C-alpha angles and dihedrals in degrees: 000000000000106000127172127191115271102170145012094270095045097082093046090049092051090050090050089053092051089052090048092245092139099163090057091047091052092049092052095043096047087061090044096054091046090055098036114012096196126155095250093051092050091046093051091047089048089053091051090053090045091054090052089050094245090136096168091059090043090054092048093054095041087054090051090049091049092049088058094042107026097176098055106118094193091058090050093050095047092045090054092047093048091050096050091044089053092046092050094040091226091170089075119096108235107218105017115272109276136160132201116267122207096222093052093046092051095046115114118252119265117285127193093351094139094228093129127058123251108265114250115243111268109245107212114181123206110277118253123230089253090053092049092050089047091053090050090052090045092052092050093048091044092055092044094046095048092049093045095049093045091053095039096049091044091053091047088050092053090058090053131227106230134093116200089299112345133062117255104201093115092058091062129088112279098257092046089047091054091049090048091053089050090051091049090052092048091053092049091049089051098046111019108052105100129174126244095205129061119272112282095017120118119229110289090011087278115180122217106316130223126239115306115265124249116289102010091113090066107022140050118248122230094247097040095251125140095032083120105043091198095049102029099186095050107128093001125140111268095037130113130277111244127221140248094194131057113285092237089059091064100097114166111216121225140174115353096003092052089055098044112128094015107258093217090054089049088055094047096045103038106024109036114106108238095191139351116342114273103238132213102234095200099051137065129213093264087074089060092047091047099058092052088048089054094044088055087060095048116030144022132143092209126235121343123233118262097189096047109055146162112238109216113196117232115222120241091253094045106123089216089070092065097034097050101023093233134116098204136044118222120223119183115232125245114264115265120239105253092197096067119128125232089242141359098054119147095228140021091255140012134192138208126239110226093204134044115283092220127097090246107128093256090153086067100035104030131242097257135051095243092058092045092051091050092053096049123092091207088223123104092342092288135142120242114266136162118256090261091056097255126128118267118249128241125221090277094056094254124130114262113241142126098277125022108166115127090011124187137150094274088062091045089057095053096039089051092046094054094041086057089046090054091053092047090052089052090055090049093050093046091056089056097038109028092168094061117111129226095267096053093045091050097049097045091046089052091055091050095045093050090050091051089055092046091050093049091051093047103045102024117023098041096047088045094058092036101035099182118138096224093048091045090055092046093052094047087049088055089060105030106013126246095271094054090045092051099041102037132044136193117341092000092073118101123190091222108036123216087251101041111202110210096222121098094221099047099027100030132245094262111082093013133098125311112251123178095170092235095301128096115244126263134128117256141235088242090054088056091052097052092055095065090120101152091134088076090073124092128217093241137024114233103219120195140168120230094233092052107027093162091065107083129185109202102208120188108248092232090061089066095058126112111327089006087075100071089044088062095045088051089060100036128043117237089246090056091048092052088047089052094050092044088060099046126079127226123225128270120257095241137111120289094020101101116131109261092216090061091057089060102034127154116218130175108286095011122062095188114048125154108205090194089061090044092053090057095043095050095058091046098046092045091053098242107161116255120253103282096041089045090056093049092049089055095049097260127127117256122238117250097199138010089253087066087061098052141357091222104110092197092057091046091055092048091051090051092048092055105032099032139274093251092086096189087067099027095060089058090056094050111123118239096237094046091050095049093048091047096052105123094177105074133160114266111287095002121149089202136025137264099264092064088039093064092063090040096053090049095051099036090073098029095059087063103031096051095049115084091206088066095039126024093013099041091109143110094264089064106027098026123233089268090053094051091049090049090055093046091052096045125103128159087254093052092048091051092048093046091061100027107033090169088074088073085080093060137070089281087082091063099058137063099208112053092205090069120085112286093237133177114228119263128206115351091007093288132143119221111260094216089060095041107034095156090057089049090056092047092051092045089056098041098039090230117147117258093258133132123239119270110256140174114250124184117217 
């Protein structure tokens, strides 16, 4: 913002701004604009108000500046930003500011608090001859399958998987590729499951626990405790992230190393979009919403500090220097773990997960009992909703749900959808069990709803973003087992087959035996790092209505944040919003495709916050190894030069200019996120590269296999027969149509996977294979023509 002095107080005010003395600057500039209401005076006063998060006053003065200087593009941009910040009330802390407390984190889990219902007695009838014969067949196939897969994956492992740098599994025939993926997962399970707590300590440093409270054998607790009855805080909210690399390789960076190369320059050079967003042609925006929705269930480090910050220098040519009159950007540090011991820790730092580690729907239900109680209606097991099926609002104008950090309308849509799904499950259960009370209906419905979400992520979202035929088969085998996938299609598939083969490859992970691979469960710091997927987000949301799809409102993404979300849902029906997102693409996970609005974001307590810079800083300050060391820790080969990373000469030169021309040293400085986005050698059909995929393939199975509610306790006695059928019948498409039947008259009817573009058929009633690769694989296998289903469509 090019400002020149206009009065005696102007220079002093600018100096006050540069020293972050905003109250003094406002005092000086209010006098200045009264005496000489020039554009530059109004603009500087507007900036002072902006920095104090008084966005309404900032907008008023930016408008005054723009009235006097109508062609000033900086004034226009800042006016727009001030207005959307004011509209969305982004100065509000959501949730309220709170930090971890040692005493609370070390407290034992609840015992005998009567929050869960008494389990009903399991009724086990005498087995029939057919059942006995089935079990004999299952045992034989289980023994055979286990032996076969052990031998087959071992042989595949002997032949190796790597080229000079990159893995080669996707160049192999499909069956060999699947076995190779299984071998990769086995190696990771054997070598890359590392504890977060010292040897011999239970999770959360829990001492010998008392008897388990009522109900935990059959129901999930609010905070995730008692999933493991012998280590009750395993996976619970308020416990540590675990590791996928050796503890001694966690080396938090500070001072000069933290700032080398400068994280803000990394963001500007490698992340900034230089033109239109590069789109993913085979995904819709619901895929981008979904992964944030899942992350909210799994991982969060809690609130950052605002009084203990990293100061990131801004280069002389950084436009933020002129726009914000500051030479550094402040980034609050990650909270420290208050439970650390003086000695004996496994790594130089540790961190606490604010939410439960389990795949338990905690983003819907909360990760503590108080939140869960507040969200329940206490009638019929249901969650509280408005009469129109939308979420209720809190006193800050934000939708009430289990997890509200980083809130925007895309999260509102999915939280509302699965709150409605919970209530529909309650109605279904009540029909079968009219004598059940509110508490039993709620807790069984929660189990079912969480499993529906886990299934959708496993067999729909992941193959949609990584549409590779071998991986698709492997993921479906995780849920159903290879035999069920091969022998049954569509609605004939059951998660737990009539003859359940006790082998995770043939019979599936879900409904089979618990296996933690000798390490208690918890999500990892590396898992957090690979899900920095901000490049999926567009600058604007293209909002449409089904009855007039050609009329598009291009809404700035930032306008949908926080309290901006219910203002959108008041103008657009949920069905129209899902229709809009189904017809918009997310961005590719590549360099220079980061949303510009996220590089100039306003958050509570900090009006100028570059998330690209933050993404780099977080990995460094938390001690996650940089790219090459990260690869080696996960059993991959390191790159020797930037040309190993990508064939794009332009990217190679940029990498050298930032990280150094001596590539033997420069490649070791390469940041993890930059390296993963730059990977030009990716498995066929993959939306991201193989380095991220290593952590993914490890955790995709582990989240299911280490949770007894998806293994030993995935059975009728816990979920009910009706619940298991509900899960078997559920797809993302069916959930959408259950609650928004009007979507049957849109492009959703033409596709199988609702994360693909909701396209209308082209010539000869066909969908384009490059936009629907999963359908192409299905049709290739089945021999069906590449045609869409027949559907009714009103005109």
